[in-house]
C-alpha positions in Angstrom: -6.7 52.8 -28.8 -9.3 54.7 -30.8 -10.8 58.0 -28.9 -13.9 56.8 -26.8 -16.9 58.9 -28.8 -20.5 59.3 -27.4 -22.3 61.4 -30.0 -26.4 62.6 -29.7 -28.9 62.7 -32.7 -28.1 66.5 -33.2 -24.2 65.5 -33.8 -24.9 62.9 -36.3 -27.8 65.3 -38.1 -24.9 67.4 -38.6 -22.5 64.8 -40.2 -20.7 64.2 -37.2 -21.8 59.8 -37.5 -19.1 58.9 -39.9 -16.6 59.8 -37.7 -18.0 56.3 -35.6 -16.7 53.2 -35.8 -20.7 51.6 -34.7 -23.7 54.2 -35.6 -26.9 52.0 -32.8 -30.3 53.0 -33.8 -33.2 52.6 -30.9 -36.1 54.0 -29.5 -35.2 57.3 -28.1 -36.0 59.7 -24.9 -36.0 57.3 -20.9 -35.1 53.9 -23.6 -32.6 55.2 -25.3 -30.6 56.7 -22.5 -30.9 53.4 -20.7 -29.1 52.1 -23.9 -26.6 54.6 -24.3 -25.8 54.6 -20.5 -26.1 50.5 -20.1 -24.6 49.4 -23.2 -23.4 52.4 -25.8 -21.2 54.4 -23.2 -19.5 51.2 -21.5 -19.0 49.3 -25.3 -16.9 52.3 -26.3 -15.2 52.7 -22.8 -14.3 48.6 -23.1 -13.6 48.1 -26.3 -11.3 52.0 -27.5 -14.4 51.4 -29.9 -15.8 55.1 -30.9 -20.2 54.3 -30.7 -23.2 57.2 -31.0 -27.0 56.9 -30.1 -29.5 57.8 -33.1 -32.8 58.0 -32.8 -35.8 57.2 -34.5 -39.5 56.4 -33.9 -39.7 53.5 -35.1 -36.0 51.7 -36.0 -37.5 49.0 -39.0 -39.0 51.3 -41.4 -35.8 53.5 -41.8 -33.5 50.1 -41.5 -35.6 48.1 -43.7 -35.2 51.5 -46.3 -31.4 51.9 -46.1 -31.3 48.1 -46.9 -33.1 48.3 -50.0 -31.4 51.5 -51.4 -28.1 49.7 -50.4 -27.4 52.7 -48.4 -27.0 51.3 -44.3 -25.4 53.7 -42.1 -27.0 51.9 -39.3 -24.7 48.7 -37.3 -27.7 47.3 -34.8 -30.7 48.6 -34.0 -33.7 48.0 -32.0 -36.6 46.6 -33.2 -40.1 45.0 -31.6 -40.5 41.2 -31.7 -42.6 40.9 -35.0 -40.4 43.5 -36.5 -37.3 41.0 -36.6 -39.1 38.3 -37.3 -40.4 39.4 -40.4 -37.2 41.8 -41.4 -35.3 38.4 -41.2 -37.1 36.7 -43.3 -36.9 39.4 -45.7 -33.0 39.2 -45.6 -33.3 42.7 -43.9 -31.4 41.4 -41.6 -27.9 39.4 -40.7 -27.6 36.2 -39.0 -26.9 35.8 -35.8 -24.9 32.9 -34.4 -26.2 32.0 -30.4 -23.0 30.4 -30.3 -21.0 34.1 -29.3 -22.9 34.7 -27.1 -21.6 35.6 -23.7 -22.3 32.6 -21.5 -23.7 33.0 -17.9 -21.5 33.9 -15.1 -21.8 30.3 -14.2 -20.9 28.6 -18.0 -24.8 28.1 -18.8 -24.5 29.2 -22.6 -26.2 31.6 -23.2 -28.6 30.1 -25.3 -30.6 28.1 -22.3 -29.7 30.9 -20.1 -31.9 33.6 -21.9 -36.2 32.7 -21.9 -37.6 30.7 -23.8 -37.7 33.1 -27.6 -35.6 35.5 -26.6 -32.8 34.9 -28.9 -34.2 34.2 -32.8 -32.1 33.8 -36.4 -31.9 37.4 -36.3 -31.7 38.7 -32.7 -31.3 39.3 -29.5 -33.6 40.3 -26.6 -32.5 42.9 -24.5 -35.2 43.2 -22.8 -39.5 42.0 -21.7 -41.4 45.5 -21.9 -44.8 46.1 -21.9 -47.7 47.5 -23.6 -49.7 48.8 -20.6 -51.9 52.0 -19.5 -51.6 54.2 -16.9 -53.8 57.2 -15.7 -52.9 60.7 -13.3 -53.8 60.4 -10.0 -54.4 63.9 -9.7 -57.5 63.2 -12.0 -59.7 60.8 -10.0 -60.5 60.9 -6.3 -59.0 58.1 -4.0 -60.4 55.0 -4.2 -61.7 55.4 -7.3 -59.5 55.0 -9.4 -59.2 52.3 -12.8 -57.9 49.3 -11.9 -58.6 46.8 -15.0 -58.7 47.1 -18.7 -62.3 47.1 -19.1 -62.0 50.8 -17.1 -59.8 52.4 -19.5 -63.1 52.9 -22.1 -66.0 53.5 -19.2 -65.8 56.8 -20.4 -68.8 57.5 -18.3 -67.3 56.2 -15.1 -64.2 57.6 -15.8 -65.2 60.9 -17.8 -62.0 62.4 -19.9 -59.3 61.9 -22.9 -57.5 58.7 -23.7 -54.2 58.4 -25.6 -53.4 54.9 -27.7 -50.6 54.3 -29.6 -51.9 54.6 -33.6 -51.6 51.7 -34.8 -53.1 48.1 -34.9 -50.9 46.1 -33.1 -51.6 45.8 -29.2 -54.5 48.2 -29.3 -56.3 45.7 -31.6 -55.6 42.9 -28.2 -56.4 45.6 -25.2 -59.5 46.1 -27.5 -60.3 42.7 -26.7 -59.5 42.0 -23.5 -61.4 44.8 -22.3 -64.1 43.9 -24.0 -63.8 40.3 -22.0 -61.7 38.1 -24.2 -59.4 36.4 -22.0 -55.6 36.4 -22.8 -55.5 32.7 -24.2 -58.3 33.3 -26.6 -56.8 36.8 -27.9 -55.1 36.4 -31.4 -57.5 33.3 -31.6 -60.9 35.6 -32.1 -58.9 38.4 -33.5 -57.8 35.9 -36.0 -61.8 35.1 -37.4 -63.8 38.3 -39.5 -66.1 38.8 -36.4 -63.5 39.0 -33.8 -61.9 42.1 -35.4 -65.5 43.6 -35.9 -65.6 43.3 -32.4 -61.7 44.6 -31.2 -63.2 47.5 -33.4 -66.6 48.3 -32.1 -65.0 48.2 -28.4 -62.6 51.7 -30.3 -65.7 52.6 -31.7 -67.3 53.2 -27.8 -64.1 55.8 -27.0 -63.3 56.8 -30.6 -64.5 60.5 -30.1 -62.6 60.7 -26.8 -59.2 59.8 -27.7 -56.4 61.6 -28.6 -53.9 59.5 -31.3 -49.5 59.1 -30.1 -47.1 57.3 -32.3 -43.4 57.9 -30.8 -43.0 56.7 -27.3 -42.2 60.0 -25.1 -45.5 61.0 -26.3 -47.4 59.2 -24.3 -46.4 60.0 -20.4 -46.2 63.9 -22.4 -49.7 63.6 -23.1 -50.9 62.9 -19.1 -48.3 65.4 -18.0 -50.1 68.0 -20.5 -53.4 67.1 -19.2 -54.8 66.7 -22.5 -56.0 63.3 -21.0 -57.0 61.3 -18.2 -54.9 58.3 -19.6 -52.9 56.9 -22.1 -51.8 53.2 -23.0 -47.7 53.1 -22.8 -44.6 51.8 -22.5 -44.5 50.4 -19.0 -40.9 52.2 -18.7 -41.6 55.6 -19.9 -44.3 55.7 -17.4 -41.8 54.6 -14.5 -39.3 57.3 -15.4 -41.5 60.2 -15.8 -43.0 59.1 -12.5 -39.7 58.6 -10.7 -37.6 60.6 -12.7 -39.7 63.6 -13.1 -42.5 62.9 -9.9 -45.1 63.3 -12.0 -48.4 61.4 -10.4 -48.4 58.3 -12.9 -49.8 54.7 -11.4 -49.6 52.0 -14.1 -52.8 49.6 -14.7 -51.1 46.2 -15.1 -54.1 44.8 -16.1 -54.4 44.1 -19.7 -50.9 44.9 -20.6 -49.6 43.1 -23.1 -45.5 42.1 -23.4 -42.5 41.0 -25.3 -39.7 41.4 -26.4 -37.0 44.0 -27.5 -34.2 42.8 -29.4 -30.6 44.2 -31.2 -30.4 43.0 -34.7 -27.9 44.1 -38.0 -29.0 45.6 -40.5 -27.5 43.6 -43.7 -25.3 45.7 -45.5 -24.0 47.3 -42.3 -20.8 49.3 -42.1 -19.4 47.2 -38.7 -20.8 43.9 -38.7 -17.9 42.6 -36.5 -18.2 45.3 -33.9 -21.7 45.6 -34.5 -22.0 41.9 -33.5 -19.4 42.6 -30.3 -21.2 45.1 -29.4 -24.5 43.1 -29.2 -21.9 39.8 -27.3 -21.7 43.3 -24.7 -24.5 44.5 -24.5 -26.6 41.1 -23.6 -24.9 39.8 -21.3 -26.4 39.0 -18.3 -23.7 42.3 -16.8 -25.6 44.0 -19.5 -29.2 43.4 -19.7 -28.5 43.8 -15.7 -27.3 47.0 -16.5 -29.8 48.4 -18.9 -32.4 47.4 -16.0 -31.2 49.1 -13.9 -31.9 52.6 -15.9 -35.8 51.3 -17.0 -38.5 49.2 -16.1 -37.9 46.6 -18.4 -37.1 43.0 -17.1 -33.5 41.2 -18.1 -35.1 38.0 -20.8 -31.4 35.8 -18.9 -32.6 34.4 -16.1 -28.7 34.9 -14.4 -29.8 38.7 -14.6 -32.7 38.0 -13.1 -30.8 35.5 -10.4 -30.0 38.7 -7.6 -32.7 41.5 -7.0 -32.4 44.4 -9.2 -31.7 48.3 -7.7 -32.7 51.1 -10.0 -30.1 53.5 -10.4 -31.1 55.3 -7.9 -29.7 53.1 -4.8 -33.2 52.7 -3.5 -35.8 51.9 -6.2 -36.4 47.9 -6.0 -36.9 47.7 -9.3 -39.4 44.0 -9.0 -42.8 46.0 -8.2 -42.3 47.7 -11.8 -41.3 45.2 -14.2 -43.8 43.3 -16.6 -42.4 40.1 -15.5 -42.6 40.3 -11.6 -45.9 38.0 -10.9 -48.8 40.0 -9.4 -48.4 42.6 -13.2 -48.8 39.4 -15.0 -52.4 38.8 -14.1 -54.2 39.3 -17.5 -51.3 39.2 -19.3 -50.6 38.3 -22.8 -47.4 37.8 -25.0 -48.3 39.7 -28.2 -47.3 36.7 -30.4 -44.9 37.6 -33.3 -46.4 35.5 -35.9 -49.8 36.4 -35.6 -48.6 40.0 -36.3 -45.7 38.3 -39.7 -49.4 37.2 -41.0 -51.3 39.4 -40.0 -49.6 43.2 -40.0 -50.7 44.9 -43.2 -54.2 43.6 -43.1 -54.6 45.0 -40.0 -53.2 47.9 -40.2 -54.8 49.3 -43.5 -57.8 48.2 -41.4 -57.5 50.3 -38.7 -56.5 53.1 -40.7 -59.3 53.0 -42.6 -61.2 52.9 -39.9 -59.5 56.1 -38.5 -60.6 58.2 -41.5 -64.4 57.4 -41.3 
């Protein structure tokens, strides 16, 4: 039996990744830690294979570069839905046979147990997560805190710096919802020149007061350091800061954009068969429940949601903290991967041009 090996990113940078049988690339921070505890360590222990977790600000970028260079050193990567679809279409990812995925405990085939859209040609969802915004409760008097997407843009009523992700995706949709566009109409609106202009016009109202972030861990840090009074963020990052570190952070679910995160296998992965086995293990009912016990992202399988989910502390019920909870779905929007596959380049070019103005 091989010796189980879990390596840190620091060790990988020194060349120790060569000893790993499976290298998983994820987003670092609380998210990467959750996948390490729920998937990487248990899979290594169960199979006797070595495994390593490495971090990236956005795994899609290094994965594509590796495949194009013909030098792939990662076996499994965690990608946003739109990136997984796009890279699959570009031939960057290996197809995944849905029939090989672990059935539900009652025998239901995995493809029927996953929520619609959670299994694609080249990816299998690990969780449903959300772009939300959160604020520092110490910055606003009791009863006078922000509660809507529109409040994020109201500098007069809620003064202070804002944190926003540096990119078009999720920012443009959020701006339109804050400007009164119904979730069902957001992508139809954003698919027109007038709609794009409207989104940027809304962003113009706070541009001078925005602190931009790129890596997921930066958003809660901006709040903790007092650089901003509210910021968009991945909901799990805020949950981790509030529950684990006791930070005075509160999520506003109004205007949330939710989507699936997927495990994929890069084309030419050095350990393709082990990578597929890892994904089968991680996306089982038990594997998905395990991840949801470490971070507040919803499991994308029906069977994984059949019983009450508890946080790893054994006392925090996860339901109220999950993007998929009914009370958190009011005025929410499912991110359209099709839209971003078609418009990612042009809207990010427009976004970068807008930033430089």
